[in-house]
N, C-alpha and C positions, 0 to 999 in steps of 0.2 A: 144090314146095308156099311158101306165103308167109310170111317169116321177119319177124317182128316187130322192128322197130329200134327201139333206145334212144337217146335223144338224150343227148349227154354233158352232164356238169355240170349235171344235172337241176335240182339244188339252187338254181344262181345263177342258172337261167332264173326258177326260181318267183320269186326275190327280186327279179330286175327286174321280174316283170310286178305282184308286189306294191307296187313302189314306181311304178310307171307309171299305176295307178289312181286315179282323183280322190276317193277316199274314203279317211278314215281305217280303218286295219285293226290291231286291238291283241288279241292272243292270251296267253292266261295257262296254265299248264299247272295240275295237280290241287291245286299247292300256292298258288296265287296269283303264281306268279313268271313275268314276262314272257318270253315265248320268241319272237313275232313283234310288229316294231313298224315299221310300213312310214312311208316319207317323207311322205306326207300327213298320218298323225296325229302326226308329229313337228312338221309346221308348224302344225296346229291347236292342239298343246297348249305350242308353244313350247318344246319340250325334245329335247336332243340324245338318240340313240339309245343310246349309251352310259352316259347317267342313267338309262336305263329297262329296257334288257334284263339278264335274270337278277338280276332286283330283286323283291320283293314290292311289288305295287301298293300295298299300306297303307302301305308306307314311303317314296313316293315322290308320292302326291296325299292330298290333305286331306280325309278323311272322319272324322265323329265318329264312326262306326262300321262295321261290316262290312254294315249294312243299307243303308248310304247309296250302296254301291258297285254297281253293276248287273252288273258282273262277278262280283263274288263272290257275288250273290245268283244268278247263273247257274250258279255252280261249287259253292256249297253247297247248294243248293234246285231246282236244276234249273230255273228259271224263264226262261222265253222274253218278252221284250219285243219289239215292232215300232215304230218310228216315236214312241219316246219321248224327251223333252225331259229330259235332264239338267245339272244348273250343279253345278260342284266346282272345285276350285283346285289346282294343281300347286305342287311345293314352292317355289316362288318366291313364291308367291300370290298369283299371277295367275287370275283367274277366266275359266273354260272353259264355254261352254255347246253343248252338241250335240243333235242328233236322231241316237238310237242305233236300232240293232237289236241286240240283245243274246240269246245264245243259248248253252245247254252243246255241248260235244262229246263223244260218245260213242264207248266203244270197239264194237267186233262184239258182245260181249257185253251191251250196255247200261249198263255204267258210264260214269260221269263222268268224263273224263281231262283237260277243259280248259274253256276258256270264249273266245269273240269277240266282240268289241264293232266293228261296222262303225258309223261317225259320219261326221256332214255338221256343217261347222262353222258354228253361225249366231251366233256371238260378238257379231260386228260388229253383226248385228241387233239382239240383244238390248240392246247399248248404245244403240242409236237410238232404239229403243222407249221404255227408260227416261228419257232425254233428252227425249223428247217429253212425256212423262207429267211431267216436272218442270217444263215450262211450262205446265202446266194449272192453272189458277188452281183447280180443285175439289179434292176429297178423293183422296190417291193413295199413301196409306199403309194398308196391312192388318197385321194381327195378324202375320203369318209376318216382316214388317219391324222388329218391335218386338225389339232384340237383350237378351238375357239368358237367365240359367238359374238363378237364384237361385230360392229358395224364395218368396222377398216378390215377385217380379216374376211370377213365374208364377202364382201365386194370383190377382193381380190380374188377368192376361190372361185367366183362366178365368172370373171373376167378368164381366169386362168381355165377353166372348163370349156370356155368356147374356143380356147386356142387348142382343144385335142381334136376340131372337127377339119383342119387344114393340115398341111405340111409345110407352112411357113415357119421361117426363123424368129425365134424366141429370143428377146433380151430381158433377163431376170435382175433386175436392181434390189439391193437391200443391204442392210449393215452386215458385217458379220455376226453370225448366230441367229438370224432372223428366220432360218429354215429354207432358203432358196432352192437348194437340192430337193427337198421335200416336194416343193411343186413342181421342179423339173420331172421328176420321178412320176409324180403324178399326170401331169401332162401326155409321158410317155405311155403310162398304162391305161389312159381313158384314150387313147388314140386306136386308129387302125393297126398303128406299128407295135401293139403292144407284144405281139408273138415274137418279134424280132429285136434283135441285139439292141440292149442300152449300155453304152459305153460311157464312163465318168473320168475326166482329166483334169487334175488341178493343173493350172499353167503355170503356177506361181512356185510349184514345188521342184522343179528342176529348170536346170540351165537350157538357153534357147538351143544348143548345139543337141542336145538329147531330144528336147522336146520336139525339134523338127521331124528328127527320124523316129520318133514315136507316133508321130500324127500322120505322116506320109508314109513311111517303110523305106526300107532300104533295098539294094540288090548286092549280091556278093560281090566283093573288091569296090566297093564305093568308097571305101577308105579301110585302114589297117584293121583285119579283124573283121569288117562288116560281114552278115549273111545275109542270104535271102529272107526278108523278114517283111510281112504286111504290117502299114501303118492301121493307126484306130480307124481313120476312115473306111479302110476296105474291113475291118473286123466289125464295123457296125454298119454295114451296107444293110439296106432294107430297113433298118432301124434310126436309134437317134443316137447322136453324139452331143455329151454335156460337155462344153469347156466352162471351168470353172475360173474366175477371176482372169478372164481374156485380155483385160487391159494390163496385165503384168508381161505380155509378150512382148518382143520388140517390134520396132514399125516395118523391117523388112520381112519378118514371119509374118505380121498381121497381114500385107500385102500379099503374100503367097496364101496365107489363109481366104482373103477375100477371091481371089483367082479361082479356088479349089470350090468355093461356096456358088462363085457365080457360074463358072462352066461344068459343075456337077463333075469334074476329072480332076485326078490327083495322079503325080508322078514322084514316084520313088527317088531317094535320094541314089543318085549315079545311075539312073536309069535313062533311056533316050526317048521312051512312050508313054503317053497319057493312057492310065487306065479310068474307065467311068463307074463312077459311085454314085447311089442312092442315099442319101442320108440328111437326115432331118437335125439341123443345128441348134441346139439352145446352148445360150450363154450367159453367164453372170459377170456382174462389177459388183463391188463391196461400197462403191459411192458413185455420186450422180454423176453418170456418164459424161455430161457437159462440162464438169471439172475437170473428169480425165481428159478430155479433149485441149480444153484450156492448158492442162500440164504435159501437153503432146505424149500422154500414155496410152492415148486409143485413137487408132485414125478416124478421123469423121465418116469417110466414104465406110469403113467399115461398120461403124455405128448404125450408120443407115441401111445398111444392108442386113444387120441384125436384129434391129429393132423394127421390122415388119410388125411384130407384136411385142409390146413392151408392157411389162408386169412390176409393179414397182410393190415388195414385201414392206409394209410399215415396221418401225422397231416397237419394242414390247413397252415402251414407256407411252407409246401412244395407242397403245392398245389394251390398257391393264384391265377392263372388265373381263379378260381372260385369265387373269391370275388363277383364278379360283380353280378354274378346269384345270388349266396345265399344273398347278400344284397336285391336285387329285390325280391326275394321269401319270406323274412322276413316281409320287409315294406308291401307287399297285404297280408301276414297273416295278421298283425298286423292293418295293415287299415280295413280289415274286421271286425276283432275283436272289435276293439275300434272304429269304425264308423267314421274314419279321411279318408282323401284323401291326405296324405304326397306323393309327386312325386318320392322321390329321397334323397338320400345323397348329399353334394354338392362335388364338386372334389377335396376341398382340404381335406375333409373327407375321400375321396375314396383313395386319396394318403397317406393319414395317416395309412388308414387300411393297405396300402401295405408294410408299412414301419413296422408296428406292429408284433411282432413275435407271438402272440397268443396261449398262454400257456393253455388256456382254450377251444380252439381249434373252432370247428363247436358252440358249446353249447354256449362257451362265445361271438361268435358275435352274435347270436340270441338275448341271455338279452341284449347286448349292444344295440341294435336295438330297442327292446321293451322297455328298458331303457328310449331310446332318444324320442320314441315316446309318453311316459307319459310325457315328459317335454314339447311337442309342444302344444301350445296354439290354431294355426290356420293351414290352408293347408299349409305349409311352409317346405321346405327341411329341412333335419338332418344337422346341420351344429357343429364347432368345440364347440359351448358352450353347446349342449345337451350330449354331452359325459361323461363318467364318469370321477371322478376326479384323478383316479390314471392314467389313459390314457393321459389326459391333462397336468397333472405332466411330465409325462415322455416326451410330445412332446409340450414344451412350444412356439416353433417358429411358432407352426400352429395357434395361435391365431391372429396371422397377416398374415394368408396365402392369397397370392392373384395370381393366376393363370395367369392373363394377364399381358403382359410384360408391362413397363413402357411408351415405346415411342409408345404403341398401343391405349394410352388413349387420348381421342378427344382435340382439344385445348381448347374446351369449358370447360373442367373440369377443367384446370387450371386455369381458370377466375372466378372460383366459389370456394374459399377456406372457406366459411362458410357450404359446404355441409354436411350431414350427412355420416357417414362412410357407412351405408348401401346404400344409393344412389350412393354415389361413388363406391362401390365395383358393384353393378348392373351395371352401367352404363359401366366399365371395362367389365364386363362380357358382356353385350350386343355386345360390340365392336369386341372383340376377337373372339365371336361365330359368327357375321357376315364375321370377317376376313377370318375364317376357311372356311365357305360355299362357299365364292366367290372362294378360292382357289380348292375348292371340286366339283364346277361349279353346287354348290345348289344339291347335291348329300348327303341327310340327312344320308343314312347309312354310307357311307365313312366320313363325317364329325363328327357323334359319333365315329365312330373308332380313327379319330385323335384327338378328344377330349378327349378321355378316357372315355368316358360316355355311358350309353346306350342309344340306341333309343329311350326308353321312356322318360328318361329324357331331352334328346335333345328335342323332339317334346314339351314337357311340356314349355320349355324354349322359343321356337319359339312360340309358343301362349302367352307366357307371356311377351315377348316383343315386339309381333307384326310384326315379323320378315317375309318378304314375298319376293319371289324371283321377 
């Protein structure tokens, strides 16, 4: 009789096979703890197996909740997904994009005992796609790229999304640097005109005589050197025209603009005939439009024509709960651009950011993060010394900032008066983090919230100080 032969060290053979295949394989048990993590998945996510195996995936990958993790959805709800794209972050803050097959693993009785993810890496392809998009002059932003979780910004996003359903004119009001053009581009990309041209013109950038010919076009011989040239209205036909800082136009040009919007016709400079145009107008002003009207910078009739839909983008000082996610976003952006691995800003800098009034709004925050990352030489966090002089002069006390209470310093620290300030601060940081982790029973998400830092920032410090439960 044929006797079934068993292969020796079968587990070892299985692991060799898993590491030989050219797709990532990640398996978790019924608690979400990683039990299988092959070589390809390690390469895709740039993480060592030792950092992943026997750890819960919610502790080593960045998701805002379990619902964002396909593995957890398969585990909790039995969801099965095929060829689904997913973008997420590892604990280093690196963005990962994969095409996944994710499905639950069941026992013979049908109970879910785990989940598996089979992944193909498309991170580089996604980066190339985004780089190509950055090179395009047309609208490239959509609502899901507007960073913020505060009620103030979410309400504005909701109102702007409603404006995508019609072709009515929209007036977007907000201080310089709040992101008015992001909303304009998002409205265009969310509308039925998204496949048509999106053209933007800063009305304050050029003199009226030039702006008029740019907007309405010219015919040959209209003035010395004039050629046959369509204006922005004609170029945007069927699409959207954004007029930035419209209150900087002269009153006569505003009157001509009003006529073009009302009659849906334009006349080129030097021409004798009107040309029909189908253009949706979006306009921005960087101050309260009623103030512009009182100063005679904005015609009242043009204001009422443009403000069929009015959107007011709040300044950063009124949405400071968005600071942390904005900072994380800009750090990620410039890590990629500068080939750095800066993990976060220090707790002291984040507290300073919350105290600062941000006159330049989100644009100022981005430039401050970019400037700080130009000064960093190693993979270190952004601290007080990396901030611009005008901010440091305004907040001199933060130069000696320490977020750990004195009584939390270990006795050993008191016996080493010759330690450097850096080592002293790091020891204080380690002790305080460990104290908060104990208070939170080593719940990393809760501890990060108590410390006032991002989960990514706390994960970095746990690894840096070798803190383990």
